[in-house]
C-alpha positions in Angstrom: 10.2 -13.8 2.1 12.3 -14.6 -0.9 10.5 -11.8 -2.9 11.1 -9.3 -0.1 14.8 -10.3 0.2 15.2 -9.7 -3.6 13.6 -6.3 -3.3 15.9 -5.3 -0.4 19.0 -6.6 -2.2 18.1 -4.6 -5.3 17.7 -1.4 -3.2 21.0 -2.1 -1.4 22.8 -2.3 -4.7 21.1 0.9 -5.8 22.4 2.7 -2.7 25.9 1.6 -3.5 25.6 2.9 -7.0 24.2 6.2 -6.0 27.0 6.9 -3.6 29.4 6.7 -6.5 27.6 9.4 -8.6 26.4 13.0 -8.2 23.4 13.2 -5.9 20.6 15.6 -5.6 18.4 15.5 -2.4 14.6 15.2 -2.8 12.0 16.1 -0.3 8.3 17.1 -0.6 4.7 16.5 0.0 2.3 14.3 -2.0 -1.4 13.8 -2.4 -3.5 11.6 -4.6 -6.1 8.9 -5.0 -5.8 5.3 -3.9 -7.9 2.9 -6.0 -7.8 -0.5 -4.3 -9.5 -3.8 -3.6 -8.9 -6.8 -1.4 -9.5 -10.2 -3.0 -11.0 -13.1 -1.1 -13.7 -15.7 -1.4 -15.9 -14.4 1.5 -15.4 -10.6 1.1 -16.4 -8.1 -1.5 -13.8 -7.8 -4.3 -15.0 -4.5 -5.9 -12.6 -1.5 -6.3 -13.0 1.4 -3.9 -11.4 4.9 -3.9 -10.0 7.0 -1.0 -7.6 9.9 -1.0 -4.1 9.7 0.4 -1.5 12.2 1.5 2.0 12.3 2.9 5.7 13.2 2.4 8.7 11.9 0.6 12.4 12.0 1.0 15.2 10.6 -1.1 18.2 11.2 -3.4 18.5 11.3 -7.2 21.5 10.9 -9.5 21.6 11.4 -13.2 20.2 7.9 -14.0 19.0 6.5 -10.7 17.1 7.5 -7.6 16.1 6.2 -4.2 13.0 7.5 -2.4 11.1 6.6 0.7 7.5 7.9 1.4 5.2 8.0 4.3 1.6 8.0 3.0 -1.6 8.0 5.1 -4.8 6.6 3.5 -8.0 4.7 4.4 -9.2 1.3 3.2 -12.4 -0.6 3.7 -13.3 -4.3 3.6 -16.9 -5.4 3.1 -18.1 -8.9 4.0 -19.6 -11.2 1.4 -22.8 -13.2 1.4 -21.4 -16.2 3.3 -18.9 -14.5 5.7 -21.0 -15.3 8.8 -21.1 -19.0 7.9 -17.3 -19.3 7.5 -16.2 -16.9 10.2 -18.9 -17.5 12.7 -16.4 -18.1 15.6 -15.1 -14.5 15.2 -18.6 -12.9 15.3 -20.3 -11.7 18.4 -23.4 -13.4 19.7 -26.6 -11.9 18.2 -24.7 -10.6 15.2 -25.0 -13.6 13.0 -26.2 -11.7 9.9 -23.2 -9.7 8.7 -23.8 -9.5 5.0 -22.3 -6.3 3.6 -20.8 -5.3 6.9 -18.0 -2.7 6.5 -14.7 -2.4 8.4 -12.6 0.7 7.9 -8.9 1.0 8.4 -6.5 4.0 8.6 -3.1 2.9 7.2 0.4 4.3 7.1 2.3 2.9 4.0 6.0 3.3 3.5 7.1 2.5 0.0 10.9 2.4 -0.5 11.5 2.7 -4.3 14.4 2.5 -6.6 14.1 4.7 -9.7 15.6 4.3 -13.1 15.5 7.1 -15.7 13.9 5.6 -18.9 13.0 8.8 -20.7 13.8 12.5 -20.2 12.0 13.5 -17.0 10.4 10.0 -16.7 11.4 7.5 -14.1 10.5 3.8 -13.6 10.1 3.1 -9.9 9.9 -0.2 -8.1 10.4 -1.7 -4.7 8.6 -2.9 -1.5 5.9 -1.1 0.4 5.4 -1.7 4.1 2.0 -0.9 5.5 0.9 -0.6 9.2 -2.8 -0.4 10.1 -2.9 2.4 12.8 -6.7 2.3 13.4 -9.4 -0.4 12.8 -13.0 0.5 12.9 -15.9 -2.0 13.4 -18.7 0.6 13.5 -21.5 -2.0 13.8 -19.6 -4.0 16.5 -19.8 -7.2 14.5 -16.6 -9.0 15.4 -15.3 -10.1 18.8 -12.0 -8.5 18.0 -11.1 -6.9 14.6 -7.3 -7.6 14.9 -8.0 -11.3 15.3 -9.5 -11.2 11.8 -7.4 -8.6 9.9 -3.6 -8.4 10.2 -2.2 -5.1 11.5 0.5 -5.0 8.9 1.3 -6.3 5.5 3.9 -6.0 2.6 3.3 -5.2 -1.0 5.4 -4.9 -4.2 5.2 -1.6 -6.1 6.0 -0.7 -9.7 5.1 2.6 -11.5 6.2 5.7 -13.4 7.0 9.2 -12.1 7.2 12.2 -14.4 9.0 15.4 -13.3 7.3 18.7 -14.3 8.2 22.3 -14.0 7.6 24.3 -10.8 8.9 21.5 -8.6 5.9 19.3 -9.5 5.8 15.6 -10.3 3.0 13.1 -11.1 3.1 9.4 -10.6 1.0 6.3 -11.3 1.7 3.0 -9.5 0.4 -0.5 -9.1 0.9 -2.1 -5.7 0.3 -5.9 -5.4 -0.1 -7.6 -2.0 2.6 -10.1 -1.0 1.4 -10.7 2.5 -1.9 -12.4 3.4 -4.2 -10.1 5.3 -6.3 -12.8 6.8 -5.4 -13.3 10.5 -7.9 -16.1 11.2 -7.4 -19.8 11.2 -9.7 -20.1 8.2 -7.8 -21.3 5.1 -8.5 -18.3 2.9 -6.0 -15.7 1.5 -6.8 -12.0 1.3 -4.6 -10.0 -1.0 -4.6 -6.2 -1.7 -4.3 -4.5 -5.0 -3.7 -0.8 -5.3 -3.6 1.7 -8.2 -2.2 4.9 -6.8 -2.3 8.2 -8.8 -0.4 11.0 -7.1 0.8 14.6 -7.4 4.0 15.7 -5.6 5.5 19.1 -4.8 9.2 19.4 -4.0 10.1 21.6 -1.1 
């Protein structure tokens, strides 16, 4: 919670600074690739890739900017070799062998990012990202209830670079690190997400 409060305090200070300088509105659409993994002892830790897409809205001054995005993407968790031994109380009867079982999630992420101009046309961006899981899929019907195992929302920290290009285009590269624990069970194991996001935006 302390890290989240620090993020929000920084963004609040940026808002006050931006009100005192010339502002330019920003709005557009964005697409890209989300390279991510979830770390944990009883789940697969390999990186996976899914596309993402969404919109952004914000304001930009000469040296600072503030932008919020709404991005839809999918993620997937795959169980490890001993998942059924540790989480047996969350598995349906007759489904004791769950090695390499996959659970898919549709997520809506809302990064709220402060930008600082570091080079001509290049901005350093950082801030919190709030993610809500809007759909959980257990295709093999392994678990008694997916939401009892995986949390429906989580918070990440984000840092990255955005470069403005001609023709209202921009490209960005970001690293998002999980702050919240995604494990919703009583088992003492922490699941953290890591994302590398590569995107292309088009200003409207």
